C-alpha positions in Angstrom: -22.6 -68.4 45.0 -22.6 -70.8 42.5 -22.3 -69.5 39.0 -24.4 -69.3 36.2 -21.6 -70.9 33.8 -17.8 -72.1 34.5 -14.9 -73.5 32.7 -16.5 -76.9 33.3 -20.0 -75.9 31.6 -21.3 -78.3 29.0 -21.7 -76.5 25.4 -24.1 -77.1 22.5 -22.2 -78.2 19.5 -23.7 -75.2 17.7 -22.5 -73.1 19.8 -19.9 -70.5 17.7 -17.7 -69.6 20.9 -14.1 -70.2 19.9 -12.6 -72.0 22.2 -9.4 -72.4 20.5 -6.2 -70.9 22.0 -4.6 -70.1 18.5 -7.7 -68.7 17.2 -7.8 -66.2 20.6 -4.2 -65.9 20.4 -4.2 -64.1 16.9 -6.7 -61.6 17.7 -4.9 -60.4 20.7 -1.6 -60.8 18.6 -3.2 -58.0 16.9 -3.0 -55.2 19.5 0.5 -54.6 19.0 0.5 -52.5 21.7 -0.8 -54.8 25.3 -1.9 -51.5 26.7 -4.3 -50.9 24.1 -7.2 -52.3 26.5 -7.5 -49.1 27.5 -8.6 -47.6 24.4 -11.4 -50.6 24.1 -12.7 -50.6 27.7 -13.1 -46.4 27.5 -15.1 -46.8 24.2 -17.0 -49.8 25.5 -17.9 -47.4 28.5 -19.1 -44.7 26.2 -20.8 -46.9 24.2 -22.6 -47.5 27.6 -23.6 -44.2 27.7 -21.6 -43.4 30.9 -20.9 -40.0 32.0 -17.3 -40.3 33.2 -15.1 -43.1 33.2 -12.5 -43.7 36.2 -9.2 -45.6 35.7 -7.8 -46.5 39.2 -4.4 -48.8 39.9 -3.7 -49.8 42.9 -1.0 -52.3 44.1 -1.0 -55.4 46.2 2.4 -55.4 47.5 1.5 -59.3 49.1 0.8 -60.8 46.1 3.1 -58.4 44.0 -0.2 -57.8 41.9 -1.1 -54.4 40.0 -4.9 -54.3 40.0 -6.0 -51.5 37.2 -9.7 -51.0 37.5 -11.8 -49.5 34.7 -15.1 -47.8 35.5 -17.8 -46.5 34.1 -21.6 -45.8 35.1 -23.2 -46.7 31.4 -26.2 -48.8 31.6 -24.5 -52.1 32.4 -25.4 -55.7 30.9 -27.3 -58.3 31.5 -26.0 -61.7 31.8 -27.7 -62.4 28.1 -24.6 -59.5 27.4 -22.2 -61.0 29.2 -22.7 -65.1 27.9 -23.9 -64.0 24.2 -22.3 -60.5 23.4 -19.1 -60.1 25.1 -17.7 -63.5 25.2 -18.9 -64.2 22.1 -16.1 -63.2 19.4 -16.9 -61.7 16.1 -20.7 -60.4 17.6 -21.8 -57.1 18.4 -25.1 -55.7 19.7 -23.4 -52.4 17.7 -23.4 -53.4 14.6 -26.0 -51.3 13.1 -25.9 -48.2 15.6 -23.8 -45.2 14.3 -24.1 -43.7 17.7 -21.8 -46.7 18.9 -18.1 -47.0 18.4 -17.6 -50.8 18.6 -18.7 -52.5 15.3 -17.1 -56.1 15.1 -17.1 -57.3 18.9 -13.4 -58.1 19.7 -12.7 -54.9 21.4 -13.2 -56.7 24.5 -10.5 -59.3 23.7 -7.3 -56.8 24.1 -7.8 -57.3 27.9 -5.9 -60.5 27.7 -3.1 -58.8 25.9 -0.8 -57.6 28.9 -1.3 -61.6 30.3 -3.3 -60.5 33.4 -3.8 -63.1 36.3 -7.7 -62.3 36.0 -10.2 -60.3 34.9 -13.3 -59.5 36.9 -16.1 -57.8 35.3 -18.5 -56.4 37.8 -21.5 -55.1 36.2 -25.1 -53.9 37.4 -28.5 -53.5 35.1 -32.1 -54.3 35.8 -30.7 -53.9 39.7 -29.0 -57.0 39.4 -25.1 -57.0 40.0 -23.0 -59.5 37.9 -19.4 -61.3 38.1 -17.5 -62.4 35.6 -14.3 -64.2 36.3 -12.3 -64.4 32.8 -9.0 -66.7 33.1 -6.0 -66.1 30.9 -6.8 -69.8 29.7 -10.1 -68.4 28.9 -12.2 -70.5 31.0 -14.6 -68.2 33.0 -17.3 -68.5 35.6 -20.0 -65.6 36.2 -22.1 -65.5 39.5 -24.8 -63.3 40.4 -23.7 -61.1 43.0 -26.8 -59.9 44.7 -28.8 -56.8 44.0 -27.7 -53.5 43.1 -29.3 -49.8 43.3 -26.6 -48.2 40.5 -26.1 -49.3 36.9 -22.4 -49.3 35.7 -19.6 -51.5 35.0 -15.8 -52.0 36.4 -13.2 -54.0 34.5 -10.2 -55.2 36.8 -7.0 -56.8 35.5 -4.4 -58.3 37.9 -1.2 -57.8 36.8 1.7 -59.9 38.0 4.1 -56.8 38.6 7.1 -55.9 40.7 6.8 -52.8 43.1 9.5 -50.8 41.1 8.2 -51.6 37.8 4.4 -50.0 39.0 5.6 -46.5 38.3 7.1 -46.9 34.8 3.1 -48.9 33.8 1.7 -45.5 35.6 3.5 -43.7 33.0 3.1 -45.4 30.2 -0.6 -46.1 31.0 -1.4 -42.3 30.7 0.8 -41.8 27.0 -1.4 -44.6 25.9 -5.0 -43.5 27.4 -3.8 -39.6 26.2 -2.9 -41.2 22.7 -5.9 -43.0 22.0 -8.5 -40.9 24.4 -7.5 -37.2 24.9 -10.7 -36.3 22.9 -13.1 -38.8 24.7 -16.6 -37.5 24.3 -16.7 -38.1 28.1 -14.4 -36.7 30.9 -11.7 -39.4 31.4 -9.4 -39.2 34.7 -6.4 -41.5 35.6 -5.2 -42.0 39.6 -2.4 -44.5 40.3 -1.0 -45.1 43.8 2.5 -45.5 44.2 3.6 -48.3 46.4 5.8 -47.4 49.4 4.8 -44.2 49.1 2.1 -41.3 49.8 2.5 -39.9 45.5 -0.8 -40.3 43.8 0.0 -39.7 40.1 -3.7 -38.6 39.0 -4.1 -37.0 35.2 -7.3 -35.3 33.4 -7.1 -37.6 29.7 -9.9 -35.9 28.0 -9.3 -32.6 26.3 -11.4 -30.6 23.3 -10.8 -31.5 19.8 -7.8 -29.5 18.9 -4.9 -29.5 16.9 -1.9 -29.1 19.5 0.6 -26.3 18.4 -1.2 -25.0 15.3 -0.7 -21.9 14.0 -4.0 -21.0 13.0 -7.0 -23.4 13.7 -10.5 -23.6 11.9 -13.4 -25.9 13.0 -16.9 -26.5 11.3 -19.5 -29.0 11.8 -21.2 -30.3 9.1 -24.8 -29.4 8.1 -26.5 -33.0 9.6 -24.0 -32.3 12.9 -22.7 -35.9 12.2 -18.7 -34.9 11.6 -16.9 -32.3 12.5 -13.4 -30.7 11.0 -10.2 -29.4 12.9 -7.6 -27.9 10.1 -5.0 -26.1 11.2 -1.5 -25.5 10.2 1.8 -26.8 12.0 5.0 -24.9 12.4 7.1 -26.2 9.1 4.0 -26.9 7.7 3.9 -30.5 9.2 1.4 -32.5 7.8 -0.9 -34.6 10.1 -4.4 -36.6 9.6 -6.3 -37.9 12.0 -9.8 -39.9 12.6 -11.6 -40.5 16.0 -15.1 -41.7 16.9 -16.8 -40.0 20.0 -13.3 -38.5 20.3 -11.4 -41.5 20.9 -8.5 -42.0 17.7 -9.2 -44.9 15.1 -5.7 -43.9 12.8 -3.4 -41.2 12.4 -0.8 -40.8 9.9 1.7 -37.9 8.9 1.1 -38.9 5.2 0.2 -35.7 3.1 -3.1 -37.3 2.3 -4.6 -33.9 2.0 -1.7 -31.8 1.7 0.8 -30.3 4.2 -2.1 -29.1 6.7 -3.2 -30.8 10.0 -6.6 -32.4 9.9 -8.9 -34.0 12.9 -12.1 -35.9 11.9 -14.4 -36.8 14.4 -17.6 -38.8 13.2 -19.8 -41.2 14.5 -19.8 -43.3 10.9 -16.5 -44.1 11.1 -14.8 -47.3 12.2 -12.0 -49.4 13.1 -10.7 -52.2 10.5 -10.9 -55.7 11.5 -7.1 -55.5 12.4 -7.7 -52.2 14.8 -4.7 -50.5 13.5 -6.1 -48.5 10.8 -9.7 -47.0 9.7 -12.4 -48.3 7.5 -12.2 -47.2 3.6 -15.7 -47.0 3.3 -18.1 -44.3 2.3 -18.4 -42.8 5.6 -14.3 -42.0 5.3 -14.8 -40.8 1.4 -17.6 -38.5 2.7 -15.4 -37.4 6.0 -12.7 -36.5 3.4 -14.4 -34.8 1.0 -15.7 -32.2 3.8 -11.8 -31.8 5.3 -11.3 -31.0 1.7 -13.8 -28.4 1.6 -12.7 -26.8 5.0 -9.2 -26.5 3.6 -10.3 -25.0 0.4 -13.3 -22.5 1.9 -12.2 -21.6 5.7 -8.2 -22.2 5.8 -7.1 -19.5 4.0 -9.5 -16.4 6.2 -8.2 -17.9 9.2 -4.7 -17.6 8.1 -5.0 -13.7 7.2 -6.7 -13.3 10.2 -4.0 -15.1 12.3 -1.2 -12.9 9.9 -2.5 -10.1 11.2 -2.4 -10.9 14.4 0.8 -11.9 14.2 2.3 -9.5 12.2 1.0 -6.7 15.1 2.3 -8.5 17.9 4.1 -11.7 17.5 6.8 -11.4 15.1 8.6 -15.0 15.4 4.7 -16.2 15.0 4.4 -14.2 12.1 7.3 -16.0 10.1 6.4 -19.5 11.2 2.6 -18.9 9.8 3.9 -16.9 6.6 6.5 -20.1 5.9 4.0 -22.8 6.5 1.1 -20.9 4.2 3.6 -21.0 1.6 4.7 -24.6 2.3 1.8 -25.8 2.6 0.4 -24.0 -0.7 -2.6 -22.0 1.0 -3.9 -19.4 -1.5 -4.6 -16.1 0.1 -5.8 -13.1 -1.9 -3.3 -10.2 -2.1 -5.1 -8.1 0.1 -5.3 -11.2 2.7 -1.7 -11.4 3.2 0.1 -9.2 6.5 3.4 -8.0 6.6 4.9 -6.6 10.3 6.0 -3.5 9.9 8.8 -1.1 11.7 6.9 1.7 13.6 7.0 4.9 15.6 4.4 6.2 17.3 1.2 6.9 15.8 1.9 4.4 13.0 0.6 0.9 12.5 2.2 -2.2 13.2 1.0 -4.2 10.7 0.4 -3.7 6.5 -1.3 -5.6 3.5 0.1 -5.8 0.1 -2.0 -3.7 -1.7 -0.6 -0.9 0.8 3.1 -1.7 0.4 3.5 0.3 -3.2 6.3 -0.7 -5.8 9.2 -0.3 -3.3 9.5 -0.2 0.3 12.1 -1.1 3.0 13.7 -3.6 5.3 15.3 -3.6 8.4 16.2 -5.9 11.5 15.4 -3.0 14.0 14.1 0.7 14.7 16.9 3.3 14.5 16.9 6.6 13.3 16.9 5.7 9.9 14.2 3.5 10.2 11.9 6.8 12.0 13.1 9.2 9.2 11.7 6.8 6.5 8.2 6.4 8.4 8.2 10.4 9.0 8.6 10.8 5.3 5.5 8.1 4.8 8.1 5.0 3.6 7.0 1.6 4.6 9.6 -0.6 7.0 9.2 -4.0 7.2 11.0 -6.1 10.1 12.7 -9.1 9.5 16.6 -10.1 10.3 19.0 -10.6 7.3 18.7 -14.1 7.3 14.9 -13.7 6.7 15.3 -11.4 4.1 15.7 -13.4 1.1 12.2 -15.3 1.8 10.3 -12.4 2.4 11.8 -10.2 -0.2 10.4 -13.0 -2.6 7.3 -13.6 -1.2 6.7 -9.5 -1.2 7.8 -9.4 -5.0 5.1 -12.7 -5.9 2.4 -11.4 -3.4 2.5 -7.2 -4.1 5.1 -6.8 -6.9 7.0 -4.5 -4.3 10.9 -4.9 -4.4 12.3 -4.7 -0.7 15.6 -3.0 -0.5 17.4 -3.3 2.9 17.7 -0.1 5.2 21.3 -1.2 6.6 23.1 -1.7 3.3 21.7 1.3 1.2 20.9 4.2 3.4 22.7 7.1 5.6 21.2 9.1 8.1 22.5 12.9 8.1 22.0 14.6 10.7 23.3 18.2 10.6 25.5 19.8 14.1 24.9 23.5 15.4 28.1 25.3 13.7 30.7 27.4 16.0 32.5 30.5 14.2 35.5 27.9 13.6 33.3 26.0 11.5 31.6 28.5 9.7 34.6 30.3 8.6 36.2 27.0 7.4 33.2 26.0 5.5 33.5 29.6 3.7 37.1 28.8 3.0 36.6 25.4 1.6 34.0 27.0 -1.2 36.5 30.1 -1.8 39.3 27.2 -2.4 37.4 24.6 -4.2 35.7 28.1 -6.5 39.4 28.7 -7.7 40.9 25.3 -8.2 37.7 23.7 -9.6 33.7 24.3 -8.8 32.4 24.6 -5.6 29.7 22.3 -4.1 26.3 23.6 -3.8 27.0 23.9 0.0 28.2 22.2 3.0 26.5 20.8 6.1 28.9 19.3 9.0 26.7 16.4 10.7 26.8 13.1 12.0 26.6 10.3 9.9 25.1 6.8 10.5 24.3 3.5 8.6 26.0 2.3 5.6 28.8 5.3 5.7 28.5 5.8 9.1 32.6 6.2 8.9 32.6 8.2 6.3 34.6 11.0 5.9 32.2 13.0 3.0 29.5 12.6 1.2 26.7 13.7 -1.6 23.3 15.0 -0.1 20.7 17.0 -1.8 19.4 18.9 1.2 20.8 21.1 4.5 18.5 19.8 7.2 18.5 16.0 8.3 17.8 13.6 5.7 18.2 9.8 4.2 20.4 9.5 1.8 20.6 6.2 -0.2 23.8 4.1 -1.7 23.3 5.9 -5.3 22.8 9.8 -4.1 25.9 9.2 -1.2 28.1 8.2 -4.5 27.3 11.7 -6.5 30.4 14.0 -6.9 29.7 17.2 -5.1 32.0 19.0 -7.2 30.5 18.0 -11.2 29.3 19.9 -13.3 25.6 19.2 -11.4 26.7 20.1 -8.3 25.1 18.8 -4.8 25.5 19.9 -1.3 28.7 18.2 0.6 28.4 16.2 3.8 31.3 16.3 6.3 31.4 13.9 9.1 32.3 16.0 12.2 33.7 12.5 13.7 35.5 11.6 11.3 39.7 11.9 12.0 40.3 14.0 9.4 37.5 17.1 10.1 38.9 16.5 13.8 42.7 17.0 13.1 41.3 19.8 10.9 39.8 21.4 13.4 43.0 21.8 15.3 44.8 24.4 12.6 43.4 28.1 12.1 40.2 27.9 9.2 42.0 28.8 6.2 44.9 25.9 6.9 42.3 23.2 8.0 40.3 24.3 5.3 43.0 23.5 2.4 43.8 20.4 4.4 39.9 19.0 4.0 39.6 20.6 0.0 42.8 18.5 -0.7 41.1 15.0 1.1 37.3 15.9 -0.6 39.6 16.0 -4.5 41.6 13.8 -3.7 38.7 11.1 -2.8 37.0 12.4 -6.0 39.9 11.8 -8.0 40.2 15.5 -8.9 43.7 16.3 -7.4 45.7 16.2 -10.0 48.9 18.4 -10.0 47.9 21.4 -11.5 45.1 21.8 -8.9 47.3 20.9 -6.4 49.8 23.6 -7.5 47.0 26.2 -7.3 46.2 25.6 -3.9 49.8 25.5 -3.1 49.9 28.8 -4.4 46.6 30.3 -2.9 48.0 29.4 0.6 51.7 31.2 0.1 50.1 34.2 -1.4 48.0 34.1 2.0 50.9 34.3 4.3 53.1 36.3 1.2 55.4 34.2 0.1 54.1 33.6 -3.6 56.5 34.2 -5.8 
């Protein structure tokens, strides 16, 4: 069929379509990525009201050509739109329409960026089908292709390519589409049939507007419904800011323009700069940024508190990531909004807020009998590995005014053991001898130790039952003027050795070790102990 217009058609002097290869070349060069044409064609499809967009790649081995087809089911184009809009630079039907993405009328030029052999546009509207052939030298033919029963547009690019390059191109296409069209307002599907293979690469490009890997995320829509802000925190408080129109990415940056938070702004009033590499700095941008700041100030803290509590209850690694991100991003949380992970026993809560900590609390890496005893007596034990504690201690001190103390480096658990007759006799003799040469302790407990003094022979304590003693108590002198109970470790080598002797000999050996430990075994006391032993066996002089 004869073309409406061809590369040989005459043009009037007043026609404003650039025919200068240099001008068009400069415009094509603005698309730093030759695959940017995907973004422009998907954008056109959405502007045309298409309910979906399909991208298909088919390889023709006979011609060594990869055919890239982008198909939509939008309103299609008329001859007038093709000739006087699509093929005319700097002219667009969308310039005053906020419901459309494109504004400058240069996006279609991107189809020439990958240097196609030919670009074929097939479009249907008003029950007519038109076909446009656009060549790399900027010549074109426009044909009437007959009647049509549906509307829509398919843009095909024929790219010269060897068969072994197709898969790489397909993978790169998915990456480009994902970057620019991942939040498209309509479904966007991709498929590519690989040469000499039954394999078909398929991908669903579109996904809901959200922040990948966010530790906490909050979404809010403006009262007029035109702007949506998604705000969140990423691990390490990594900053991110992305601008989208109808879900298509206009610009994104990792500069901390809104602080160390992650923000995505979806607004139909935002647009590309003329260079297509940034978002326009105008009143719409200012309005969107102000909206995002309001969400950061008002919604993010509450969402962060809820996430903190959930993570403290069930996901300690996530809690640490979230707590450090909140601090690094300087998100302001009230005291009651801070929640901390606790070690627990049956019936205990897993998380505690800053108001519940009190002036002193404990911290440990894992559950133990010491932790169980602390919990049983009503103490709070937070969970943290040794390397994490400087941060946690500083945070708890700043937020709650609470001093965190280390369980492992400060506490010892004392668990009494059942005494036999030998043990009972030996304890009685120790008390008798101690009273004779110096001063007896308030009592003696035979026990097993766990914790800081697990390898100790003897420490001071304040009760005869199961208990936890801190560093200060354990170091007290049970033989001082203010006496304390004495706990002896039944697992220590000295105690095991003493039990091999009769009770009196064993008691004498143990007392000497105890007095020596507390620097009380001087010559007079040592002599007194010796005389008592000699008297016992009838050898005293």
